TORKOLKOL-541004 format. One record per residue (C-alpha): residue in one letter; z, x, y; residue number from 1. Coordinates in pm, 1 decimal. Layout:
N
   r         up       east      north     k
   a          Z          X          Y   NUM
...
END
This chain:
648
   r         up       east      north     k
   m      -10.5        1.9       -6.4     1
   l     -103.2      137.6      342.5     2
   t      176.2      188.5      587.2     3
   s       -1.9      273.1      925.5     4
   a      -13.3      -22.4     1171.3     5
   l     -395.3       73.3     1211.3     6
   f     -473.3       49.6      833.3     7
   a     -210.9     -200.4      703.4     8
   g     -343.0     -527.2      596.7     9
   d     -717.9     -436.9      618.3    10
   p     -858.1     -558.0      299.9    11
   l    -1153.5     -298.5      282.0    12
   l     -911.0       -5.4      331.7    13
   e     -647.9     -130.7       88.4    14
   a     -916.0     -173.7     -175.8    15
   i    -1036.6      185.0     -100.0    16
   a     -678.0      313.2     -122.8    17
   q     -653.2      150.9     -482.2    18
   d     -986.9      325.2     -563.6    19
   q    -1171.7      -16.0     -582.3    20
   d    -1429.0       35.5     -298.2    21
   r    -1602.8      300.7      -82.6    22
   i    -1763.9      307.2      279.7    23
   s    -2062.8      515.9      303.5    24
   r    -2393.7      496.0      516.1    25
   t    -2527.7      225.9      295.4    26
   g    -2197.9       43.2      206.9    27
   h    -2002.8     -134.2      460.6    28
   r    -2163.7       72.7      741.6    29
   t    -2035.6     -158.8     1010.1    30
   d    -1752.8     -322.1      846.9    31
   p    -1410.8     -350.4     1115.2    32
   a    -1260.3      -94.4      871.7    33
   v    -1515.6      169.4      998.4    34
   q    -1391.7      151.6     1349.2    35
   k    -1038.6      210.7     1228.1    36
   v    -1135.0      508.9     1029.7    37
   q    -1293.2      680.6     1322.3    38
   i     -996.3      601.0     1551.4    39
   a     -766.7      772.7     1273.1    40
   l    -1017.7     1073.2     1275.7    41
   l    -1004.0     1111.8     1632.5    42
   g     -627.5     1120.7     1625.7    43
   w     -683.9     1424.1     1397.6    44
   d     -945.9     1583.5     1607.1    45
   p    -1044.4     1440.7     1944.6    46
   d    -1342.8     1602.4     1952.1    47
   c    -1476.4     1530.2     1586.7    48
   l    -1694.6     1243.8     1731.4    49
   p    -1834.8     1383.1     2071.3    50
   q    -2149.1     1144.0     2101.9    51
   f    -2057.4      799.0     1978.9    52
   g    -1661.5      798.4     1949.3    53
   a    -1513.3      487.6     1794.4    54
   d    -1824.4      279.1     1793.9    55
   g    -1781.1      101.6     1450.5    56
   d    -2093.1      270.8     1289.6    57
   y    -2060.5      473.3      993.2    58
   g    -2369.0      689.2     1078.2    59
   d    -2459.2     1054.9     1059.3    60
   e    -2203.7     1160.6     1298.8    61
   t    -1904.9      986.2     1137.8    62
   a    -2006.1     1080.0      796.6    63
   g    -2016.1     1446.8      910.5    64
   a    -1669.3     1417.9     1051.5    65
   v    -1545.2     1272.0      733.8    66
   a    -1692.0     1543.5      528.0    67
   r    -1518.1     1818.0      773.5    68
   f    -1212.3     1617.2      729.9    69
   k    -1236.7     1638.1      345.8    70
   v    -1293.9     2020.8      358.6    71
   e    -1037.6     2111.6      635.1    72
   v     -739.4     1871.5      531.9    73
   l     -811.3     1755.3      182.1    74
   g     -929.2     2106.4       74.6    75
   v    -1244.4     1969.8     -114.0    76
   p    -1483.9     2255.4     -195.0    77
   p    -1793.3     2186.4       61.7    78
   a    -2030.7     2195.1     -226.3    79
   e    -1829.8     1882.7     -391.3    80
   v    -1791.2     1669.6      -64.6    81
   i    -1985.5     1351.8     -129.6    82
   d    -2107.8     1088.5      151.5    83
   d    -1804.8      826.4      122.2    84
   v    -1476.0      728.8      253.7    85
   g    -1266.5      715.3      -41.8    86
   p     -897.6      686.8     -171.5    87
   l     -785.8     1050.8      -92.6    88
   t     -925.9     1028.2      268.8    89
   v     -777.7      675.7      345.7    90
   l     -442.5      770.7      200.0    91
   k     -413.1     1093.5      390.2    92
   l     -542.9      923.3      712.5    93
   d     -292.1      658.6      680.8    94
   e      -11.3      900.3      629.7    95
   m     -120.5     1109.8      941.2    96
   r     -157.1      773.4     1156.5    97
   a      184.0      658.6     1053.6    98
   e      339.6      982.4     1149.6    99
   a      155.1      942.2     1486.8   100
   e      273.2      615.9     1538.0   101
   r      652.6      667.9     1492.3   102
   p      770.2      637.6     1815.3   103
   p      950.8      958.9     1949.0   104
   a     1324.3      979.0     1974.7   105
   e     1496.3      852.1     2293.1   106
   s     1595.2     1121.8     2523.2   107
   v     1733.1     1149.6     2869.5   108
   t     1703.3     1504.1     2950.7   109
   p     1450.1     1653.8     3152.0   110
   e     1359.7     1936.5     2919.0   111
   d     1217.5     1658.3     2684.4   112
   w      978.7     1518.6     2955.7   113
   l      886.0     1828.4     3171.1   114
   l      692.8     2113.4     3042.8   115
   t      902.7     2401.3     2916.1   116
   d      859.4     2764.6     3042.3   117
   a      649.1     2844.8     2701.3   118
   e      421.6     2530.2     2795.2   119
   m      402.3     2598.2     3177.4   120
   g      270.1     2948.1     3097.6   121
   a      271.5     3210.8     3345.0   122
   f      187.1     2994.1     3640.9   123
   r      549.9     2918.1     3778.4   124
   s      904.1     3014.2     3721.2   125
   p     1105.5     2829.1     3660.8   126
   a      893.6     2557.0     3491.5   127
   f     1083.1     2306.6     3687.7   128
   t     1366.0     2304.8     3928.9   129
   v     1653.4     2067.1     3985.1   130
   d     1875.9     1917.1     4255.8   131
   n     1555.3     1807.9     4439.0   132
   l     1559.8     1473.0     4659.2   133
   v     1205.9     1292.5     4622.0   134
   l     1102.7     1001.1     4824.7   135
   f      833.8      786.4     4726.9   136
   f      621.3      616.2     4993.2   137
   v      402.0      309.9     4886.9   138
   d      127.8      311.6     5097.6   139
   a       62.0      534.1     5393.6   140
   e      263.0      348.5     5671.5   141
   a      570.5      487.0     5553.2   142
   y      438.4      830.6     5476.5   143
   y      263.5      886.1     5826.9   144
   t      597.8      766.3     5986.8   145
   t      784.5     1018.7     5820.4   146
   l      541.7     1282.9     5854.7   147
   s      555.6     1211.7     6223.1   148
   s      942.8     1240.5     6245.2   149
   q      935.6     1564.8     6091.8   150
   l      677.3     1726.7     6321.4   151
   d      848.3     1552.1     6650.4   152
   v     1169.0     1774.6     6556.8   153
   l      980.8     2125.9     6520.0   154
   a     1028.4     2405.7     6784.1   155
   a      881.0     2735.7     6870.9   156
   g      899.3     2967.8     6549.6   157
   d      887.7     2655.0     6323.5   158
   q      583.9     2656.0     6087.9   159
   v      357.8     2389.7     5952.7   160
   l      100.8     2465.1     5637.5   161
   l      -97.0     2194.9     5551.1   162
   a     -381.8     2131.3     5265.7   163
   g     -622.6     1828.4     5231.8   164
   w     -964.5     1687.8     5132.8   165
   r    -1007.1     1529.9     5452.9   166
   f     -872.8     1526.1     5817.2   167
   s     -963.6     1286.8     6068.9   168
   p     -905.4     1435.3     6428.3   169
   e     -833.0     1091.5     6592.6   170
   q     -632.2      934.3     6297.3   171
   m     -263.7      842.6     6444.4   172
   l       30.9      884.5     6242.8   173
   t      196.7      588.4     6447.2   174
   p      -76.3      373.9     6545.2   175
   a      151.0       88.0     6609.4   176
   v      307.9      289.5     6914.5   177
   p      117.1      264.6     7234.0   178
   g      -48.3      569.4     7318.9   179
   s       30.1      776.0     7023.5   180
   p     -170.0     1084.9     6964.1   181
   g     -422.1     1152.4     6688.7   182
   y     -328.9     1415.0     6419.2   183
   l     -520.0     1699.4     6579.4   184
   d     -379.9     1649.5     6927.3   185
   r      -36.9     1606.5     6785.3   186
   l      -83.2     1962.5     6613.3   187
   l     -241.3     2113.0     6926.7   188
   k       81.4     1988.7     7113.4   189
   l      288.7     2155.0     6847.1   190
   r       76.6     2488.4     6856.8   191
   a      120.0     2493.5     7243.7   192
   d      477.5     2468.5     7195.4   193
   g      512.6     2787.9     6980.4   194
   v      492.8     2630.1     6613.4   195
   e      283.4     2812.7     6384.5   196
   v       18.5     2583.7     6231.4   197
   r     -211.6     2670.3     5945.6   198
   a     -465.4     2435.7     5770.4   199
   l     -657.1     2474.8     5454.5   200
   l     -945.3     2205.4     5458.2   201
   y    -1194.4     2149.3     5199.6   202
   g    -1501.0     2315.3     5309.2   203
   s    -1783.7     2098.7     5124.0   204
   q    -2122.9     2257.1     5103.7   205
   f    -2197.0     1992.7     5387.1   206
   s    -1931.2     2117.9     5610.3   207
   t    -2045.6     2476.8     5595.1   208
   l    -2398.8     2425.9     5698.8   209
   p    -2497.3     2301.5     6031.2   210
   v    -2532.3     1964.9     5882.1   211
   r    -2248.1     1736.7     6038.9   212
   r    -2409.3     1393.8     6161.5   213
   p    -2371.4     1116.9     6085.0   214
   r    -2021.9     1100.6     5980.6   215
   v    -2043.1     1016.1     5628.5   216
   p    -1748.4      825.7     5473.9   217
   t    -1750.7      924.1     5123.8   218
   l    -1764.2     1309.8     5229.1   219
   p    -1516.9     1488.0     5464.0   220
   s    -1773.9     1735.3     5595.1   221
   k    -1785.7     1625.2     6010.5   222
   d    -1416.5     1530.6     6013.6   223
   n    -1296.1     1859.6     5842.5   224
   f    -1543.8     2092.6     6065.7   225
   d    -1413.0     1932.7     6385.1   226
   f    -1052.2     1930.5     6283.6   227
   r    -1088.7     2301.9     6199.0   228
   t    -1262.3     2389.5     6491.4   229
   g    -1007.4     2229.3     6714.9   230
   l     -747.8     2404.7     6567.1   231
   v     -915.4     2741.0     6577.2   232
   d    -1017.5     2693.8     6947.5   233
   a     -663.3     2667.2     7039.9   234
   g     -532.3     2966.7     6849.2   235
   a     -402.4     2804.8     6544.2   236
   q     -515.8     2923.7     6196.0   237
   a     -751.0     2693.2     5988.0   238
   i    -1006.1     2788.9     5733.2   239
   l    -1282.1     2564.3     5547.3   240
   d    -1214.8     2645.4     5198.8   241
   a    -1534.2     2629.2     4981.9   242
   r    -1416.5     2823.3     4684.6   243
   v    -1494.4     2574.6     4421.3   244
   g    -1688.6     2550.3     4110.6   245
   d    -2010.0     2359.7     4041.7   246
   f    -1975.8     1988.6     4183.1   247
   g    -1623.4     2068.3     4254.7   248
   s    -1388.4     2005.6     4553.8   249
   h    -1033.1     2091.4     4691.7   250
   h     -835.0     1788.2     4649.1   251
   q     -492.8     1870.6     4717.1   252
   k     -330.1     1658.8     4980.6   253
   c      -12.8     1839.2     5094.3   254
   a      191.7     1947.8     5401.5   255
   v      494.8     2181.2     5384.3   256
   v      692.4     2150.7     5714.9   257
   q      965.3     2414.8     5803.8   258
   g     1202.9     2327.9     6086.7   259
   a     1510.3     2535.5     6197.0   260
   a     1680.6     2215.6     6284.4   261
   e     1640.8     2016.0     5969.2   262
   g     1507.9     2266.3     5716.6   263
   a     1199.4     2241.9     5487.4   264
   c     1013.5     1950.6     5330.2   265
   a      691.4     1906.1     5143.0   266
   f      468.8     1622.8     5117.8   267
   v      264.0     1568.2     4791.3   268
   g       28.7     1276.2     4680.9   269
   g     -291.6     1100.5     4714.7   270
   i     -306.4     1032.6     5093.2   271
   d     -523.1     1229.1     5321.9   272
   v     -451.7     1189.8     5730.3   273
   c     -782.7     1017.1     5781.8   274
   l     -967.1      687.5     5878.6   275
   d     -902.6      399.7     5649.9   276
   r     -597.3      519.6     5476.4   277
   w     -329.7      379.5     5712.2   278
   d     -200.2       46.1     5528.3   279
   n      143.4     -130.7     5439.0   280
   a      245.0     -351.7     5176.2   281
   a      110.3     -678.1     5339.5   282
   h     -238.8     -534.9     5319.1   283
   v     -385.6     -793.3     5581.0   284
   d     -590.2     -532.7     5782.8   285
   p     -421.3     -536.5     6132.1   286
   p     -626.9     -439.0     6428.1   287
   i     -431.8     -114.6     6465.5   288
   r     -543.9        3.4     6154.0   289
   q     -834.6      269.5     6225.8   290
   r    -1143.3      194.6     6020.7   291
   e    -1444.0      371.9     5892.8   292
   p    -1755.4      347.9     6108.4   293
   d    -2047.1      172.5     5972.8   294
   f    -2306.6      403.1     5790.0   295
   l    -2672.3      332.9     5809.7   296
   g    -2606.4      -26.5     5922.1   297
   m    -2364.7     -113.4     5612.6   298
   q    -1994.7     -172.6     5625.5   299
   i    -1831.4       95.7     5462.8   300
   s    -1450.3       52.1     5543.3   301
   l    -1236.1     -120.5     5309.5   302
   p     -997.5     -421.7     5412.5   303
   g     -700.4     -268.5     5231.3   304
   w     -565.0       54.4     5094.6   305
   h     -306.0      116.4     4831.9   306
   d     -168.7      458.7     4772.3   307
   v      141.5      674.6     4701.6   308
   q      278.2     1000.9     4856.8   309
   c      611.5     1159.8     4793.0   310
   a      840.6     1350.7     5036.4   311
   v     1038.5     1636.5     4845.4   312
   f     1358.2     1793.2     4966.9   313
   g     1515.5     2079.4     4747.0   314
   p     1399.3     2403.9     4582.8   315
   a     1071.5     2245.5     4450.4   316
   v      951.1     2269.7     4836.1   317
   g      923.8     2666.2     4757.9   318
   q      698.2     2627.7     4446.3   319
   i      486.5     2385.6     4667.5   320
   w      456.3     2632.2     4936.5   321
   q      365.2     2896.4     4698.0   322
   n       76.3     2689.8     4564.8   323
   l      -67.2     2697.0     4921.9   324
   v       -6.5     3054.7     5004.4   325
   q     -173.7     3165.6     4674.7   326
   r     -497.8     2983.3     4811.3   327
   w     -453.2     3108.6     5159.2   328
   n     -397.7     3459.8     5063.5   329
   d     -656.0     3502.4     4820.8   330
   p     -909.1     3809.3     4913.0   331
   t    -1218.1     3585.6     4840.1   332
   r    -1399.4     3490.0     5153.0   333
   p    -1327.1     3096.3     5180.4   334
   s    -1647.6     2995.4     5327.4   335
   r    -1964.3     3119.0     5511.5   336
   i    -1782.5     2968.2     5826.8   337
   d    -1441.8     3150.8     5796.3   338
   a    -1365.3     3515.8     5710.7   339
   t    -1040.1     3561.2     5500.0   340
   p     -740.5     3481.3     5703.0   341
   v     -440.6     3696.9     5791.1   342
   p     -208.9     3673.3     5467.5   343
   i       90.0     3466.9     5502.0   344
   s      389.2     3694.8     5451.0   345
   p      665.8     3650.6     5170.9   346
   t      903.6     3646.7     5431.7   347
   s      782.3     3297.7     5581.9   348
   q      884.5     3138.9     5252.8   349
   p     1116.9     2829.6     5303.3   350
   g     1483.1     2902.2     5311.1   351
   p     1761.2     2748.5     5097.5   352
   p     1741.0     2375.0     5077.5   353
   t     1962.5     2166.1     5321.6   354
   t     1905.5     1882.0     5122.0   355
   q     1986.3     1777.2     4747.7   356
   g     1914.7     1516.9     4512.4   357
   t     1911.9     1418.1     4156.8   358
   q     1561.0     1474.1     4049.1   359
   a     1405.3     1737.5     3829.7   360
   v     1066.4     1818.9     3971.3   361
   q      757.3     2015.2     3811.8   362
   v      489.2     2121.5     4030.9   363
   l      166.5     2076.3     3861.3   364
   r     -171.4     2204.8     3940.6   365
   t     -557.8     2193.4     3832.3   366
   l     -742.3     2498.3     3911.9   367
   t    -1086.3     2544.3     3750.4   368
   c    -1127.4     2819.3     3490.3   369
   k    -1475.2     2942.5     3658.1   370
   g    -1311.4     3260.7     3836.2   371
   v    -1291.8     3058.2     4173.7   372
   y     -968.8     3231.1     4264.3   373
   s     -872.4     3593.2     4175.0   374
   f     -518.1     3516.4     4132.4   375
   l     -571.5     3286.9     3855.9   376
   p     -920.0     3331.1     3718.5   377
   g     -871.6     3147.8     3381.9   378
   g     -737.8     2845.3     3590.2   379
   e     -455.5     2604.3     3544.9   380
   f     -441.4     2274.9     3355.7   381
   t      -69.3     2179.1     3363.0   382
   v     -155.7     1821.0     3512.2   383
   t     -333.4     1750.2     3187.9   384
   a      -56.7     1908.3     2971.2   385
   a      233.0     1726.9     3167.0   386
   y       57.8     1368.7     3148.5   387
   r       -5.8     1426.5     2759.0   388
   k      333.4     1519.0     2710.6   389
   a      480.8     1229.9     2880.5   390
   i      212.5      996.0     2721.4   391
   r      338.1     1091.0     2370.1   392
   r      684.1     1069.1     2453.4   393
   a      631.1      689.8     2560.1   394
   r      820.3      437.7     2349.0   395
   h      784.9      109.2     2562.6   396
   y      549.1      113.4     2838.1   397
   i      299.8      343.7     3052.9   398
   y      203.9      211.0     3401.7   399
   i      -98.0      385.4     3560.6   400
   e     -275.0      327.4     3912.8   401
   d     -593.4      541.4     3933.7   402
   q     -874.5      499.0     4158.5   403
   y    -1129.6      568.5     3884.4   404
   l    -1006.3      563.6     3528.8   405
   w    -1320.1      714.8     3405.8   406
   p    -1374.3      933.9     3089.6   407
   s    -1119.2     1205.4     3099.2   408
   p     -889.8     1429.4     2838.9   409
   l     -614.2     1179.5     2833.8   410
   v     -825.3      856.2     2741.2   411
   d     -750.6      921.8     2341.8   412
   d     -369.0      989.1     2426.7   413
   l     -335.9      655.7     2579.1   414
   r     -526.8      484.8     2301.6   415
   d     -288.4      643.6     2060.2   416
   a       13.6      502.8     2248.7   417
   a     -116.1      181.3     2268.4   418
   g     -190.2      193.4     1888.0   419
   r      194.2      274.4     1836.8   420
   g      301.8      -31.0     2037.0   421
   v      362.4       95.6     2369.9   422
   q      230.7     -170.3     2654.0   423
   v      -27.7       39.2     2864.7   424
   i      -65.6     -121.9     3208.6   425
   l     -369.7       -5.9     3405.1   426
   v     -446.0      -98.9     3788.7   427
   t     -763.5       47.2     3927.3   428
   a    -1013.4       -9.0     4186.4   429
   r    -1215.3     -318.0     4154.6   430
   d    -1547.5     -141.8     4331.9   431
   f    -1618.1      199.9     4417.5   432
   d    -1577.5      322.8     4763.0   433
   a    -1927.7      428.9     4786.5   434
   p    -2120.4       95.7     4740.5   435
   g    -2426.5      234.9     4589.1   436
   l    -2232.0      378.3     4296.4   437
   k    -2059.2       53.8     4229.7   438
   d    -2250.4      -11.1     3912.6   439
   v    -2186.1      371.8     3796.3   440
   h    -1828.4      330.4     3841.9   441
   k    -1779.9        7.7     3648.9   442
   a    -1981.1      169.0     3370.0   443
   l    -1770.4      477.9     3330.7   444
   r    -1422.1      277.9     3394.2   445
   t    -1547.1       52.1     3110.1   446
   e    -1627.3      339.3     2871.6   447
   a    -1263.2      448.1     2901.8   448
   i    -1098.4      132.6     2904.9   449
   q    -1278.4       30.2     2589.5   450
   r    -1170.3      338.3     2411.0   451
   i     -807.3      303.5     2523.1   452
   a     -814.4      -69.2     2407.7   453
   s     -990.5       16.7     2084.7   454
   a     -669.8       77.3     1866.0   455
   a     -457.5     -215.9     1983.4   456
   p     -641.2     -440.5     2249.7   457
   g     -352.1     -670.5     2283.3   458
   n     -140.6     -380.9     2433.3   459
   v     -365.9     -288.4     2706.3   460
   h     -360.0     -473.5     3031.8   461
   c     -594.2     -430.5     3323.6   462
   f     -590.9     -525.5     3684.5   463
   h     -710.8     -469.0     4029.3   464
   l     -613.8     -578.6     4374.6   465
   e     -718.6     -813.7     4639.3   466
   q     -574.8     -945.5     4952.3   467
   s     -351.8    -1236.7     4855.9   468
   a     -533.0    -1500.9     5060.1   469
   t     -909.8    -1361.6     4997.9   470
   t    -1106.1    -1229.5     4746.5   471
   r    -1121.3     -889.6     4950.6   472
   q    -1075.5     -560.8     4772.2   473
   i     -737.7     -371.7     4814.1   474
   y     -867.0      -17.2     4741.8   475
   v     -637.3      131.7     4464.0   476
   h     -634.9      496.5     4559.0   477
   a     -305.2      592.2     4408.9   478
   k     -282.7      878.9     4138.5   479
   l       51.2      752.4     3965.8   480
   m      189.1      710.5     3595.6   481
   i      520.5      601.9     3542.3   482
   v      663.2      591.0     3172.4   483
   d      953.2      398.7     3054.4   484
   d     1138.6      415.8     3374.1   485
   q     1223.0      787.2     3305.1   486
   y      916.1      978.9     3417.1   487
   a      704.6      936.8     3724.1   488
   a      377.8     1159.3     3792.6   489
   a      226.2     1154.4     4145.4   490
   g       -1.1     1345.5     4312.5   491
   s     -374.2     1425.1     4400.0   492
   a     -526.8     1404.7     4037.3   493
   n     -731.3     1107.9     3910.8   494
   l     -791.9     1019.7     3566.3   495
   n    -1121.6     1167.2     3515.1   496
   f    -1281.5     1468.8     3400.6   497
   r    -1323.3     1608.4     3762.4   498
   s     -976.4     1594.0     3831.2   499
   h     -845.1     1741.8     3510.5   500
   t    -1107.6     2023.3     3471.2   501
   t    -1290.5     2091.6     3776.5   502
   d    -1125.4     2011.0     4128.2   503
   s     -827.2     2183.5     4270.0   504
   e     -534.5     1933.7     4231.1   505
   l     -161.4     1921.9     4307.3   506
   h       55.9     1662.2     4149.3   507
   l      446.3     1631.5     4067.9   508
   g      623.8     1536.7     3749.7   509
   v      958.3     1387.1     3829.2   510
   f     1248.3     1315.7     3596.6   511
   d     1569.6     1143.6     3784.7   512
   t     1906.0     1260.0     3630.8   513
   d     2064.9      992.1     3809.3   514
   l     2050.9      746.8     3521.3   515
   t     2139.3      362.1     3499.6   516
   d     2206.0      107.8     3224.6   517
   g     1914.8     -145.8     3205.1   518
   s     1718.7     -296.3     2950.3   519
   v     1360.5     -283.4     2817.0   520
   g     1255.4     -630.3     2655.6   521
   g     1617.3     -719.0     2655.2   522
   t     1706.9     -394.9     2474.1   523
   p     1966.6     -165.1     2636.7   524
   h     1800.9      122.4     2804.0   525
   r     1892.1      405.0     3034.0   526
   s     1647.7      437.2     3340.6   527
   g     1614.0      694.1     3612.3   528
   v     1739.5      512.4     3927.0   529
   s     1479.7      635.2     4150.2   530
   i     1192.1      603.9     3896.1   531
   r     1284.8      217.4     3830.2   532
   e     1319.6      152.9     4204.5   533
   l      960.7      278.9     4264.6   534
   r      809.1       78.8     3966.6   535
   t      987.4     -252.0     4096.1   536
   q      893.6     -175.4     4450.7   537
   i      522.0     -161.4     4359.9   538
   w      524.5     -442.9     4110.3   539
   g      687.3     -653.8     4378.8   540
   e      430.4     -560.8     4621.7   541
   h      139.2     -630.3     4390.3   542
   l      285.0     -969.9     4305.0   543
   n      437.6    -1074.5     4637.1   544
   e      775.7    -1120.9     4479.5   545
   d     1134.5    -1009.0     4471.8   546
   p     1143.9     -665.7     4303.8   547
   s     1463.4     -751.8     4131.1   548
   l     1260.7    -1005.9     3909.1   549
   h     1116.9     -669.4     3742.4   550
   e     1391.2     -449.4     3661.9   551
   d     1320.9     -502.5     3289.1   552
   p      970.5     -359.2     3270.2   553
   l      863.6     -628.3     2972.6   554
   v      982.1     -897.6     3154.0   555
   g      802.2     -790.7     3487.5   556
   l      485.4     -755.7     3263.1   557
   g      535.3    -1112.7     3150.8   558
   r      511.0    -1234.9     3508.8   559
   m      170.3    -1049.9     3550.1   560
   p     -150.6    -1272.2     3556.5   561
   t     -345.6    -1299.5     3233.8   562
   a     -695.5    -1442.8     3140.5   563
   g     -851.7    -1359.1     3455.4   564
   g     -597.2    -1507.5     3678.0   565
   k     -442.7    -1378.3     4020.8   566
   t      -72.0    -1365.0     4141.0   567
   g      -19.5    -1227.7     4501.0   568
   h     -241.8     -918.1     4520.1   569
   l     -276.8     -853.0     4136.2   570
   v     -582.9     -975.0     3978.5   571
   h     -605.5     -949.9     3584.3   572
   f     -936.7     -875.6     3434.2   573
   p    -1000.7     -844.0     3055.1   574
   v    -1112.6     -541.1     2845.9   575
   p    -1520.7     -572.1     2895.2   576
   a    -1675.4     -652.7     2559.5   577
   q    -1980.0     -428.6     2676.7   578
   v    -2058.1     -137.5     2928.8   579
   p    -2257.5     -271.6     3213.7   580
   a    -2616.5     -180.8     3232.7   581
   v    -2680.1       79.4     3500.2   582
   e    -3044.2      179.0     3637.0   583
   w    -2933.6      526.5     3649.4   584
   r    -3285.1      637.3     3811.2   585
   e    -3247.3      373.8     4085.2   586
   v    -2910.1      478.7     4188.4   587
   l    -3021.9      861.4     4193.9   588
   r    -3324.3      747.4     4426.0   589
   e    -3103.1      553.1     4667.6   590
   l    -2859.9      825.5     4677.6   591
   l    -3133.4     1076.1     4746.5   592
   r    -3256.9      836.0     5018.3   593
   s    -2923.3      820.8     5196.6   594
   i    -2904.6     1218.8     5194.1   595
   q    -3250.1     1211.2     5386.9   596
   e    -3071.7     1007.8     5650.9   597
   m    -2861.7     1310.6     5731.7   598
   e    -2925.4     1593.2     5993.5   599
   n    -3131.8     1866.7     5853.1   600
   w    -3136.7     1699.0     5507.1   601
   q    -3398.6     1994.6     5416.6   602
   l    -3075.7     2207.1     5381.2   603
   l    -2858.1     1950.6     5202.5   604
   a    -3124.8     1851.7     4928.6   605
   p    -3156.9     2156.0     4769.8   606
   l    -2767.1     2215.5     4723.6   607
   v    -2756.9     1876.9     4517.7   608
   l    -3073.6     1923.1     4336.9   609
   g    -3053.3     2314.8     4298.3   610
   p    -2896.8     2326.8     3931.3   611
   l    -3244.0     2128.3     3837.9   612
   a    -3480.5     2389.1     3971.2   613
   l    -3730.7     2120.6     4056.0   614
   p    -4079.2     2261.8     4206.2   615
   v    -4038.2     2011.0     4517.0   616
   e    -4096.7     2142.8     4876.4   617
   m    -3845.4     1983.8     5137.0   618
   v    -4115.2     1908.2     5387.0   619
   p    -4111.5     1661.2     5677.0   620
   g    -4250.7     1326.1     5556.2   621
   l    -4132.4     1376.1     5207.4   622
   d    -3970.1     1059.5     5043.1   623
   l    -3694.9     1229.4     4898.7   624
   g    -3636.9      920.1     4658.0   625
   t    -3960.9      999.0     4487.4   626
   v    -3782.3     1316.1     4351.0   627
   a    -3567.5     1098.8     4126.4   628
   d    -3888.3     1040.2     3906.7   629
   l    -3912.1     1429.5     3846.8   630
   i    -3575.3     1447.7     3700.7   631
   p    -3581.1     1390.7     3325.8   632
   d    -3219.5     1263.7     3246.8   633
   p    -3089.0     1079.9     3572.4   634
   e    -2775.0      952.1     3400.4   635
   g    -2673.8     1290.8     3269.8   636
   f    -2734.7     1442.0     3632.5   637
   l    -2515.2     1168.5     3792.3   638
   r    -2257.8     1191.0     3538.6   639
   r    -2235.5     1585.0     3604.4   640
   l    -2244.1     1515.0     3974.5   641
   l    -1946.4     1251.8     3970.9   642
   n    -1737.8     1326.0     3687.9   643
   p    -1801.3     1709.3     3608.5   644
   n    -1618.8     1830.5     3278.9   645
   t    -1570.3     2205.4     3332.3   646
   v    -1548.4     2378.4     2981.1   647
   c    -1381.9     2690.8     2959.6   648
END
């Protein structure tokens, strides 16, 4: 009798286990049991079915994976392997699956949730710090207000060190205050008062060429160039950092503020200080919200923006500062516009913490392995490792908010968690922020969700956000995971291959040692105070309800809408039955034509198309959209462009 939840009760697998039947390319090829075998194989080796995954078809790829399993696990001599799934294969896969489904032991110690020194490697020491205070800001108003107050108390000799994907010079931190200055003017005032201001801005291929008009909302080019130039002209230090791998970007969103009066603090999360980001829990799009301008006659600005940022006080600030200093001090020239800057001295490191708390904090990064930085040529992938460890520890629920939720290294881990009974709750953007790529976003998201739900669809719950009184989208930009009210991960890394293999990212793993008695599904459970407060605040906001109604997470899940319903801002959508069709060549055609609307497009197009080495001369009068017809695999090209998977 089979014992795993995946295999038990399946009539064909039970018959095979008793040596009464077989699966092969000619027998039971599309039986429901085939997908279960594929899922179990993927648990053994996530890369054993690279092309089709768990598609329910026992074709050549699956037969090959079964054959390798027989050789490597069962010890069958290669010459004796036959083309079937027999009793030894089923029984062994069932045994392995039952072990994987067994929930981990309950733990309320940070060492069991956070990466250890051995798991972290040589990237940071110690692997995590304790006695930190972490404040979670839900939506940008609270973050901007706190950042403003920290900047307001700085004086001559204090320091500000910033990094971001995009900075809009005119974005105000306190737009509700009449006469509030834009972010650039605020920093220029600090510089004039003797504060040391340094900024690392993502220097895209566009911003390091003389191509900066029009302002393109989905690219930071013009804003970052103008922001950098304003700082440099005032004597501050700012660089456009273009040290990235193929199709990569610098996506870290961080500030370290060091003031003699109040000590040092750091801000890490998903929120850039730029247009469209300012919002609050009401998501009603007030007039004070600074919006994106229209682009090519199309309204790009989104009516609502949901995001998460963290403020950190304590010893973790030093590790966050060290990440930025490593980037700043790298001797490789950062871009064709900026020379290598004057190094930051180790003596400017933040002093002893002036504020303490109860959170253990792990500073996590993605840095590509393509030798972009000399200080870490092999890259760093601790964001992936930390997520994977926390997902595998989950016993009750995993709550994820993510802008993309595209194929990533973590999809199979989430599938396995759902398969062992964990409730997986996914909140993602309804539509992509680049309208022309809406269909591509939905196709990639569907691929990921289908795979996550393939083991136990009843344990996977999908949502997006809308204004409560309309169907206008509230854009989910947060990069957040909460597990069992004990662990939270928040930062800049999305769930996609880009953020986990290619871009530079900065994330925090947080475990609160201040524990309180609570319940999960009515069963007693120990929860981290700040972690539970974060979750209940967010769920209360999304559902327009009192957060106290959600103190038990499974009770809170039961209050969420189902079957396509809507409660407050939260809209349920079912796991899609099919991946929506995409006219990949037409999408690429329109993308290329939008590039042609930009200043000096002849310089831009070769940067985008360079890897293809197309024999096309960028001459005036060329319809760049016709170049799409010369690209043999438009789908593959767009996937690599949007969701690059850098392999080390």
